[in-house]
C-alpha positions in Angstrom: 0.0 0.0 0.0 1.1 3.6 -0.6 -0.4 7.0 0.5 -0.7 9.5 -2.3 1.3 12.6 -1.4 -1.4 14.8 -2.9 -4.8 13.5 -1.8 -3.5 11.6 1.2 -5.5 8.5 0.4 -3.8 5.1 0.8 -4.1 2.9 -2.3 -2.5 -0.4 -3.5 1.0 0.2 -4.8 0.4 -1.2 -8.4 0.1 -0.1 -12.0 -3.6 0.2 -11.6 -3.4 3.1 -9.1 0.1 4.6 -9.7 2.1 5.4 -12.8 5.5 3.6 -13.0 8.8 5.6 -12.7 11.9 3.4 -12.7 14.0 6.4 -11.5 12.1 6.5 -8.2 11.9 4.1 -5.3 9.9 1.9 -5.1 9.4 2.4 -8.9 6.2 4.5 -8.9 5.5 8.3 -8.9 4.3 9.8 -5.6 0.9 10.9 -6.9 -1.9 8.4 -7.6 -3.4 8.3 -11.1 -6.5 10.2 -10.1 -4.4 13.1 -8.9 -2.0 13.0 -11.9 -5.0 13.2 -14.2 -6.4 16.2 -12.3 -2.9 17.9 -12.4 -2.7 17.3 -16.1 -6.2 18.8 -16.8 -5.3 21.9 -14.7 -2.1 22.4 -16.6 -2.9 20.9 -19.9 -2.1 23.9 -22.1 1.2 24.5 -20.5 2.2 20.8 -20.6 1.3 20.4 -24.2 3.3 23.5 -25.1 6.4 22.2 -23.2 6.1 18.8 -24.9 5.9 20.4 -28.3 8.9 22.6 -27.6 10.9 19.7 -26.3 10.1 17.6 -29.4 11.1 20.4 -31.8 14.3 21.0 -29.9 15.2 17.3 -29.9 13.4 16.2 -33.0 16.4 14.6 -34.8 17.5 12.7 -31.7 14.0 11.5 -30.9 13.3 10.3 -34.5 16.7 8.5 -34.5 15.9 6.8 -31.2 12.4 5.8 -32.4 13.9 4.3 -35.6 16.5 2.4 -33.7 13.9 1.1 -31.2 11.5 -0.1 -34.0 14.4 -1.8 -35.8 15.2 -4.0 -32.8 14.4 -7.7 -33.5 12.8 -8.2 -30.1 10.5 -5.2 -30.7 9.4 -6.4 -34.1 8.8 -9.9 -32.7 6.8 -8.5 -29.8 4.6 -6.4 -32.2 4.1 -9.4 -34.4 3.0 -11.5 -31.5 0.6 -8.9 -30.3 -1.0 -8.5 -33.7 -1.3 -12.3 -34.0 -2.8 -12.6 -30.6 -5.2 -9.7 -31.1 -6.4 -10.9 -34.5 -7.0 -14.4 -33.1 -9.5 -13.2 -30.6 -13.1 -14.3 -31.3 -14.8 -11.8 -33.6 -11.7 -9.5 -34.0 -10.3 -11.1 -37.1 -13.3 -10.6 -39.4 -14.3 -7.3 -37.9 -10.8 -5.9 -38.3 -10.5 -7.2 -41.9 -13.7 -5.5 -42.9 -12.9 -2.3 -41.1 -9.4 -2.1 -42.5 -10.6 -3.0 -46.0 -13.2 -0.2 -45.9 -10.7 2.4 -44.5 -8.0 1.5 -47.0 -10.5 1.6 -49.9 -11.7 5.1 -48.9 -8.2 6.4 -48.3 -6.9 5.1 -51.6 -9.9 6.4 -53.6 -9.1 10.0 -52.3 -5.5 9.8 -53.4 -4.2 10.9 -56.9 -2.3 8.6 -59.2 1.0 10.2 -60.0 4.7 10.1 -60.7 6.6 11.3 -57.6 10.0 12.0 -56.3 11.8 11.7 -53.0 14.7 14.2 -52.8 17.6 14.0 -50.4 18.1 17.7 -49.8 21.6 17.1 -48.4 22.9 15.6 -51.6 20.2 16.4 -54.2 20.0 12.7 -55.0 16.5 11.6 -56.2 14.3 8.6 -56.1 11.6 8.4 -58.8 8.4 6.3 -58.3 4.9 6.0 -59.5 1.7 5.1 -57.6 -2.1 5.2 -57.7 -2.2 6.0 -53.9 -0.7 9.5 -53.8 0.8 10.4 -50.4 0.0 7.0 -48.9 2.9 5.7 -51.0 5.2 8.2 -49.3 4.0 7.0 -45.9 4.7 3.4 -46.9 8.2 4.4 -47.9 8.7 6.2 -44.5 7.4 3.1 -42.6 10.0 0.9 -44.3 12.8 3.5 -44.0 12.1 4.1 -40.3 12.1 0.3 -39.7 15.4 0.0 -41.6 13.9 -2.5 -44.1 13.5 -0.5 -47.3 14.4 -2.6 -50.4 16.5 0.2 -51.9 19.7 -0.1 -50.0 21.2 3.2 -51.2 18.1 5.1 -50.2 18.0 3.3 -46.8 21.7 4.0 -46.2 21.3 7.8 -46.8 18.1 7.9 -44.7 20.1 6.4 -41.8 23.0 8.8 -42.4 21.2 12.1 -43.0 18.0 11.5 -41.1 14.3 11.8 -42.0 14.3 15.6 -42.1 16.7 15.5 -45.1 14.1 13.9 -47.4 11.3 15.6 -49.2 8.5 13.9 -51.1 6.5 15.6 -53.8 4.3 14.9 -56.7 5.8 15.6 -60.1 2.7 15.1 -62.1 -0.7 13.5 -61.7 -2.1 11.0 -64.2 -5.2 8.8 -64.7 -5.2 5.7 -62.6 -3.7 3.5 -65.3 -0.8 1.4 -64.1 0.8 0.9 -67.5 0.6 4.6 -68.2 2.2 5.4 -64.8 5.0 2.9 -65.4 5.7 4.4 -68.8 5.8 7.9 -67.5 8.1 6.8 -64.7 10.6 5.2 -67.1 10.5 8.3 -69.3 11.3 10.6 -66.4 14.1 8.3 -65.1 15.7 8.3 -68.5 15.3 12.1 -68.8 17.0 12.6 -65.4 19.8 10.3 -66.3 20.5 12.2 -69.5 20.5 15.5 -67.5 23.2 13.9 -65.2 21.1 13.9 -62.1 21.9 11.4 -59.4 19.3 8.7 -58.8 18.6 6.1 -56.2 16.6 4.0 -58.6 18.4 0.6 -59.1 16.3 -0.7 -62.0 13.9 1.2 -64.2 11.6 -1.8 -64.4 11.5 -2.2 -60.6 8.0 -2.1 -59.2 7.7 0.9 -56.9 
């Protein structure tokens, strides 16, 4: 049992009643969760401002730490185990499948088909791609890059070296949602950039992006 230093009420010393803090002894904060929630609500605006400032001042370090954490084998394994366990619960699998399918369909339908580029602003090296999913494709790239599992090793190496903030994604031109047309326009642009002497990350022109 532990007495909250704010409200003075004695409560069980566990994660249900107190937030954990490994830097303190015996491993919990002095205020109970009820008092912590009240304190947060009374100072919400100031706390959110401080958190935003802290993130901006340490953004590069935080993103690097997050990428390193997500790339750990034990973290990937733990996430996979959780997803498998969650999806195996009665009723969850089918409900999740339908919900995700609906959400993905709606999201994709609102995105433009386009030829796009990812530019490393530190080196001006470019990655050219095409998609029918607009900005969702960039988010997919980011997910793989942050997880250190992008299939383009040169792009992944520079992402690790220069950091996420060095890369900018933009649409070069929108087209109808015709896969063959998009692939053709993509190849044309890659050849054009090669003739102009621009540095590219693209390994194979025929690679599916």
